[in-house]
Structure formats: C-alpha cells, structure tokens
N, C-alpha and C positions, 0 to 999 in steps of 0.2 A: 422355028416356026411356032406360032401360038395355036395349039391343038385345044379343041373342045373336049377331049377325053384323054384318060391316061393310058399308057402302055401296058402290056401284061406284067412287065416287071414293076412298074409304078404301082399298079393295083395291088401286087403282093406287099409292097412297101407300105401301101395306103392301109391295107388290112392288119397289117402288124401293129402300125400306130393306134389304129382304131380299137384293136384289142386291148392293148395298154390302156387306153382312156376307158374303156368300158369296165374293166375290172378295178379301175381306181376309184370310181364314182362312188359317193356316199351310198349307204344301203337304202336309205330312204328314196333316192333318186332312181337307183337301179330298180326297186320294187314299183314305183310308181308309173315309171317308163314301161316296165313288164305289164302291168295293168293294161295300160293303153294299148299295147301291142295285142294282147287278149281280146280286147273290145274290139279292136279294126279287124282282127282275122275272123272274129264271129260276125261281124257285120258284112263281111265279104260271104261267108257261108250262108247267112241269112238271105241275103239279098238273090245269091245265085240259087238258092233252093226256092224262092217265091217264083224266080222266073222260069225254072225248070220242072217243077214238081207235077204238072200235069201233061207233059209231053210224052206221049206213048212210045215214040220212037227213041231207043235207048242211045244211039249215036247222036240224034240230034239233041236230046236231052243234055249229053256229055257237052256238046260244043255249046249250048247256051250257058251252061255252069261254067266253062272255062272262060268265056266272054267277059262274065260278071265277077266272078270270084277274085280276080287279080286287084279289084279296088281295095281289098284288105292289106296287100303287100304296099300299093301305093301310100295309102294312110300312114304305114310303119316307117317307110322311107323317107317320104317328103315332110311329114309331120314331125317325125321323130319318136321311135319307141324301140324297146329291146324285145325281140322275138326269140324264143329258145333256139329254133332252127337254124337262124341266121348267125345267134352268138357261138354257134358250134365252131364258127370260123375264128375264134379267139385261139384256137389251137395253133394256128400259125405263129402267133406271138410267144407260145409255149415253146414250139419247136425252135423258134429263133432265140430262147432263152433271154426273152424281155418279160416274161410273167411266170409265176410258178403254178405247178398243177393244182395246187390248193386253191388258189385265186381262181383259176378257171373252172374248177368243180363249184366252188362257191357261187359264182356268178350265174352258172347254169342252173343252178338248185334255186336260186331266189328268183331267175326269171321264169323258170318252169311254174314256180308258186304263183307269181304275179300273173302270168299268162292265164293260168287258170281260173284265178279269181275275176279278170276281165271276163274271159270267156263265158263262164259260168253266170256272171250277171246280165250279161246280154240274153243267153238262153232262158234265164228266168223271166225276163221282160218280155221276151217272144211268148213264151209260154202261158203267160196271162194277159198277153195283148188281144185274144180273140181271132188272130189272124189264121191260126191253124184251121178253124172251121171253112177255110177257102176252098171252093171248088167241092162243094158239097161233102166236106171233112176229108177230102183227098189229100189234101196238104199236111194235116195230121197223121194220115195214114202213111205218106211219103218220110215224114220224119220218123216214125217208129221203124219202117222198114230199112231206112239207112242205118239207124242206130243198130237194129238187129243184126244186120249183116255185118257190122264193124265189130260188134261184141262177140262173134262166132266164128271170126277167122281162126284157122290153125296157126298156131305160135310161128312156125317157119314161113307161112304166107304173110303175116302181118308183118314180121321182121324184114322180110325181103321187099314188100311194099314200101316200107318205111324208109329203107336205104335208098330205093328209087327216087322216093318224094324229095328226100333231102339233098340228093345229086342235082336235081331240077332246080330246088329252091335255091342252094348254095352256090350254083352256076350262074343262076339268075342274078343274085346278089353280087356275085363277082363282076357281073357286066354292069350292074347298076352303079357300083363303086367307080369304075370306068367313065362314067359320064359326069360332066361339069355343070351341066344345066338340068333343068327340071324336065324338059321335053324328052332329053336324052335318057335320063332315069326312068321314065315313064315307059318309051319304047323299050328299054333295055330288060324293064322288069315283067312288061305285060306278056309278052309270048312265052317266056319260061314258065311263068305260073300258069298261063292259059295251057300250055302242054301238060304241066302238072295236073291241073284240075281234071282235064278231061282223061288222064291216063288212069285214074282209079287208084294212085298211090296213097298211102297214108300219113298225114300229118297230124302229129299229136296235139297241137294246139287247135286245131281246126276241129279234131273229134273233142276236144273239150268244151266245144258248144253243140255239136251234133248229137252226142249221146245224153249229156245232161239234160237237153231239150227234151228228147224222148223220154228220160227218166222221171222229169217234172210232169208229163200228161200222159203217162202210160195207163193212168187209171180210167182215161175217158174212152167208154165202151164203143162211141162212135168211130173213134180214130183206130180202135183196136179192130174193130170189123173192116174198116176201110184197107187196113193193112193187111188184112187176112192171118192174123196173128193170134186168134183167140186162145188156141192151145199152147202158145210158145211165150206169150208176152211175160210170164212168170219168170223166164231165164233172163230177162231184161234187168239186170241188177246193178248196182254200185261195184259190188264185188267183181263180176264178169268184166264190167269196163276197166278196172283196174288191172285185174291179173290178165285177161285176154286181150286187152288193146293197149292200154297205157303203158305197160311193161315193155312188151315187145316192140311197140312202135317208138318209144323213147329210145330205147337201146338202137334201133335201126336209123333213127334220125340222127343219132350222134355219130353212128359209123357212117352214113352218107355224108356229113358234113366233113368229118376226118378225112374221107377220100379226097373231096377237093381240096381241102386245104393241106394235106401231105402231099398230094401231086404237084401242086404249083410251089409249095416251098421248096421241095427238091427240084424241081425245074428251074426255079428263078433265084434262089436265094442258098441252097445247101450246094457246095462245091463238091460234086461228085468225082471229079477228075483227081481230087486229091486222097480219095479213099483206095 
C-alpha cells in the first residue's frame, strides 16, 4: 500500500540517515542553514509578540502566541534550515554508531552559534524598526517584561522548562519527519509547537531573539516605564542572559531532545531482548 506517511520505525531510520547527512555537511553550509533557522524562529517570535502584546487576559494572549509562533518552525522545516533543538535528534545516529560524539557536538556548537547570529540580527532590526512604540509603547514594555522574566528564572526552573520545551519540539519534529507532503508536515508541526508556545517552556533559540531585543532597547525610558521596571532594568544584562538563561536552557533543551531520541532508538532499533 502506498502510504503518504512513515511508520514509527521508518521515522527512526529516517532520523538516523538525516543525522548522518547533517554532520557531514561542509562547515559553511551548516553555519548558513543555522543562521536561517535563527532568522525564522525570531520571525515567529516577532510576529507572535505583535499579535499578543496588548491582550490583557494571559490565557488568551498565550493562545494567540501559540497560533502564530509555529510559522517559525514551518519556515525551518519546509524551506530548509538547521535548528539547534531539532539537531539534538542527531543523537539517534550516534546511538546507532553511524556518527561520532565529536561530530555530534561539533554540529550542535556550529548550529547554536549560527542560530544566535540569525536571531540577534532580527532582534536588531526589530529594535530599530520603530514598531516597539506600538500601543503607546506597551509593545516595548512587553518586550522588556518578557526578557526580564526569562533572565530571572531560578536555574532549576529554567532547566526543567527547557527540558519540557524540547520534548514538545522534538516530538513535533518526529511527527513532521513522518509526513511525505507539505500539508502533512504543516499539520504535524503546528499543533506540537502551538502547545509548546502556550506552555511557557524555554527555547534557547527563541530566547536569542526575545532577550537581545530587550537589551537593545532597555535604554528607552518610555518602554521601561511601560514595563514597570524602572528599578530593575539595570539587572537586565548580557551576563545575566548568558548565565541565568542560555546555560540552563541549552542544557535542558539538549536533555529534552535526548529523551525523545533515546526512547525511540531503544524502542525501534536497539534489541532489548538480547540484553
């Protein structure tokens, strides 16, 4: 029977082959595709923030964010780009002894750097676009409040939220891999990223847009007043972003991706009966 989707076993095999291809790409290609993924995720964050920033009801604001944010992953999957959270699934290729741990780590490092370049570029453009004055500067205030909350999470909380994030994301990517047509990929990815976006979980690449954007505009007094952060804005720094958010969220995203990869590898490729 001609199916328009892959079975779970076929997805696992597809993921293994995909991981091999990813680590064997030339450095320049990996970096450029990573930059594009950072751009795309930032665009999703930008559009969803515009849509939700002035909605007073938090539940409704999250719902609107969830409905818009998935466009970023759709760009990544359909146009072609390398996203750090999704590339954590290269671990399946490593478990199957088709690539090395060094190649896996090298790929993640290059992709994380490229994602940062792409996301920060969009953050810089938005910061200088004049759009943050929207809704009597409340959009700028929303940007600052979002970044402040992310950079002041306790380490354990940020770690756990990041693990949850990449369980959502990698489970969604696993479903996307199953689809053989664009419509199937869109539907498979949309609902998982919709759920992630409304959950409040932490995605390191998305944060590379949200927090730098706030850092670029924190000197604007109107935005600071709109965010009610007059006394706290000085604690919003690149150092706090790195140590309070990037470090725990990167670790958590890796663990969440490894959870999905390890589970399906042992379910479909590792012969547990022989152990």
